[in-house]
C-alpha positions in Angstrom: -1.9 7.0 -20.4 1.2 6.7 -18.4 2.3 3.7 -16.2 5.3 2.6 -14.1 6.5 -0.9 -13.2 9.5 -2.3 -11.3 11.4 -5.4 -12.2 14.7 -6.9 -13.4 16.1 -6.4 -16.8 15.8 -9.9 -18.3 16.7 -9.4 -22.0 17.9 -6.5 -24.3 17.7 -6.8 -28.0 19.7 -4.8 -30.7 18.3 -1.7 -32.2 16.3 -2.3 -35.4 16.3 0.2 -38.2 12.7 -0.3 -39.3 12.7 2.5 -42.0 15.0 5.2 -43.0 13.5 7.5 -40.4 12.3 5.1 -37.7 14.3 2.7 -35.3 13.3 0.8 -32.2 14.8 -1.3 -29.6 13.1 -3.9 -27.4 13.8 -5.2 -24.0 12.1 -7.6 -21.5 11.5 -6.9 -17.9 11.1 -9.7 -15.4 8.2 -8.7 -13.0 7.3 -10.6 -9.9 3.5 -11.0 -9.7 2.6 -13.0 -6.6 3.6 -16.6 -7.2 4.0 -16.1 -10.9 6.8 -14.3 -12.8 5.8 -12.2 -15.8 8.1 -11.4 -18.7 7.0 -8.2 -20.3 8.4 -6.8 -23.5 8.7 -3.1 -23.9 10.0 -1.0 -26.9 11.9 2.2 -27.0 12.0 4.3 -30.2 14.3 6.8 -31.9 16.8 8.7 -29.7 15.6 6.7 -26.6 17.1 3.4 -27.9 20.4 4.3 -26.4 19.1 4.7 -22.9 19.4 0.9 -22.5 23.2 1.1 -22.9 23.7 2.0 -19.3 21.9 -1.1 -17.9 23.0 -4.6 -17.6 21.0 -7.9 -17.5 19.7 -8.7 -14.0 19.7 -5.0 -12.9 16.7 -3.8 -10.9 15.0 -0.9 -12.7 11.8 1.1 -12.9 10.2 1.5 -16.4 7.9 4.5 -17.2 5.9 3.7 -20.2 2.6 4.4 -22.1 0.3 2.1 -23.9 -0.3 2.5 -27.7 -2.6 0.4 -29.8 -3.8 0.5 -33.4 -5.8 -1.6 -35.8 -4.4 -3.0 -39.1 -6.7 -4.5 -41.8 -5.0 -7.1 -43.8 -5.5 -8.1 -47.5 -8.2 -10.6 -46.5 -10.2 -7.9 -44.7 -9.4 -9.2 -41.2 -8.6 -6.5 -38.7 -5.7 -7.2 -36.4 -4.9 -5.1 -33.3 -1.4 -4.3 -32.2 -0.5 -3.1 -28.6 2.8 -1.6 -27.8 4.3 -0.7 -24.4 6.4 2.3 -25.3 9.1 2.9 -22.7 10.0 6.6 -22.4 12.1 6.6 -19.1 14.3 4.1 -17.3 15.6 4.4 -13.8 18.0 2.3 -11.8 16.7 1.1 -8.5 19.6 1.9 -6.4 17.8 1.1 -3.2 16.9 -2.4 -4.3 20.5 -3.2 -5.3 22.4 -1.8 -2.4 22.3 -3.7 0.8 21.0 -1.6 3.6 23.5 -0.2 6.1 23.1 -1.7 9.5 21.6 0.7 12.0 24.1 1.6 14.8 23.4 -0.1 18.2 23.7 1.9 21.4 27.3 0.7 21.9 28.2 1.8 18.3 26.6 5.2 18.5 29.1 8.0 19.0 29.0 9.7 22.3 27.5 13.2 22.2 28.9 15.7 24.7 26.9 18.7 25.7 29.6 21.4 25.4 27.5 24.3 24.1 29.9 26.8 25.9 33.0 25.4 24.2 34.0 27.4 21.1 36.1 25.8 18.5 38.7 28.7 18.5 
């Protein structure tokens, strides 16, 4: 399953070397949800951990992610379920960060002359 969400980068954590062959990096996205703000934690793994280096806190971004879940049975026989939001692509939302350019008014628009017969040479 693949999903996408837009928000502001709220928190970035350091890369964790979980085992000799596995590393992960977590980050939190601030997502506006009506009158409530949600703080959603994602993780990136392996070579994708470095993708966060080009982002700064407060920056608008789009996160593409997949859901992953698995059960774990502890020593007492209780089953615990883990859910991870695995981010696999990050994109800066340039349109959200840049102020829109004002539309030219009639007085500002350049005059266009109809000189179809005039050649530039």
